[in-house]
N, C-alpha and C positions, 0 to 999 in steps of 0.2 A: 284193345287189350293193353297196348303200350300206353295209352292215355290214362288208364286206371292205375298203372304202376307209378306214372309220374305224379298223379294226384295223391297217391298214398304216401310217397316220399315227401311231398310238399307238406302234407298235414303232420307227418311225424316230426319234421324239422320245426314246424310252428309249435307243436306241443312241447318239444325240448326247450326251445327258447323261452316259451311261456313259463315253464317250471323253473328255469334258471333265473328269470327276472323276478318271479314271485319269491323264490328262496332268498335272493339277495336283498329284496326289500324287507322281508321278514327278519333277517339277521340284523339289518341296519336299525330297525325300530325295536328290536328286542331289548328289554331292560337288563342292564348288567347285574349279575348276582355277586354279592360280596364273597371275597376269597381271602385266603391267607398267603402272604408273601414272606418267604423265608429269606432273611438277609444273610449275606455271606459272613461267616465268622472270621475274625482276624487270625492270620496264621501265626503272628508273633505272640510271645508270652507277655502278658501284662501283669506287673506285680500288684498284688492285692494285700491289704492289711485287714485282719479281722477286727471289726468294731470301729473302723474308720468311718466318720460321717460322710454321706454321699454329698457331692457338690462342694466340698471344701477346697478352696483354691487360694493361692497367694499371688500377689501382683507386686512387681518391683516398684518402689516409690519413684516418683518422677524427679525428685531431687538427687537421685543416684544415677550416674551415667551407666553403671553396671554393678552387679553384685557377683561375688565369687560363689560358685557351687563346689562344696567340698565333700569328701567321702565320709565325713563324720562331723559331729557337733563340736569342732574345735579348729581354730585357725593355726594352732601350733602343732597338734599331734596328727592332723589329717591333711593330705595334700589337696590342692585344687584340681578338680576334674572338669571344670567348665565355667561358664558365666551365663547370667541372664541380664539383658539390657533393660533400660528404663521402660516401664509399662508392660513388660512381658509377663505372662501368667503361666502358672504351672499348678498341677493338683497337689494339695497338701495331704500328706499321709500320716503325720504324727508330729510329736514335739519331744524335745529333750526333757529330762527331769526338771531342770531349772527353768524351762520355757524360753531360754535364750536362742535356741536353734529350732528350725522347723524342717522336718523330713519331707521331701517333695519327690514326685515322679520326674525323673530326668533320663530321657532316652539316650542310650549309648554308654551310660555309666555302668559299672558293675552292678548287676541286679536291677538296672534302670532306676536307681535310687540315688538321691543326693541330699545335701543339707545346706541351708542358707541361714544367715544371721537374721534373727527375727526383727530387730529394729529397722532393718533396711527394706522390709517388705510390709505389705498390708494383707491381713488375713481375712478371707471371706468364708465363714463356716457356719453351718447350722447348729453346731454344738461344739463343745470343747474337744480338742484333738487328744487322741490317746497318747500317753507317755510311752515312748519307745526307748529301748536300751541302745546305747551307743555301740556301733560295730567295733570289732577288735582293731587296734591300731596297727598300721602296716609295720612289717619287720624292718628295722633300720638297716641301712646298708653297712657292710663291714668297714670298720675304720682302718685305713692303712697304717701299718706300723713301720717305724724307721729303724733300721739296723744300727745300733749304737757304734759298732766298729766301723761301718761305712760312713756314718756321719762324722766320726772323729777324724777321718782322713781328710775331710774338707774344712776342718776347723783349724785355723793357724794357732800354734801354741803361743801363749803369752808369757814372757819372762817377768816374774814378779820383781818389782822394784821396791826398795825400802823407802818408807816415807821419811822426809827430813825431820830431824829432831827439833823439838820446840825450844827456842831460845827466849827466855823472858826478856821483855824490854827493860831499858834503863829506867831507874826511878824518875818520876816526873818532878822537875825543878819548879817549885812554886815561887815566883818573885815576891819579895817583901817590900813594903813601902814605909818610909820613915815620916812620921808626922812632924813637919818642920815647926809647927807651933809648940810642940812638946820638947824641942831641942833645948839643951842647956846653954843658952846665949844670954848675955847681960841685957837687962831690960831697963830703959830710962823711963822714969815716971813721966806721964803725960803732962802733969802740972808744972814740973820743973822745966820741961822742954818749952812750954808756952811762956813761962817766966823768962827764960833765957832769951828767947826771940824778942820778947817785949823790951828787955833791957838793952839788947843790941840796937834795937830801933830807936830807943830813947837816947842812947849814947850817940848814935849817928845824927840825931836831930840837934843835940847840943853842940856837936862839932860844927855843924852847918851854920848855927847861929853865931858861934864864936868867930868864924871866918868872916862873917859879914862885918 
């Protein structure tokens, strides 16, 4: 009787192990059935623009070390909110009315949106970007005013001095030159002078002959 019980337990164990092995082999060779995998949705809010072409991106030109990202399409009216280095890419969301500035997705900025100067980047888009209105300009900081009374206390008073009176210079003395050739001096005729010299010479010659 004890032998029968032992044999029954043995065959039960053999049957269980056989079922487990067959089931494992069947699951291993079973063809997988296609299913749907649900991806986790991002928790952050991603700005979207209606009508923006998909896949539009900008890339900073390699001849630029970096480009400034501003809060609006102007380097004068809008402050800088970040930079993009050479070769860095960002999604293009729109353009300014003149086409000089491109609106991009820039994480960390207000609304995750920034603007870059178009000549400094290369645009890769399937279609023309939609024209976007410029955001309102930031409110300028209050300009400090100076109390005139307080400022006058630090300004040393200046005593007005009378300018010297103008004295006209003495009249300029212009020297005059007398033409000596035009002076009233007696003039000896040149022929008479030659004749006199010849006569004196002749007289001298006669005296010399007479002495001999």
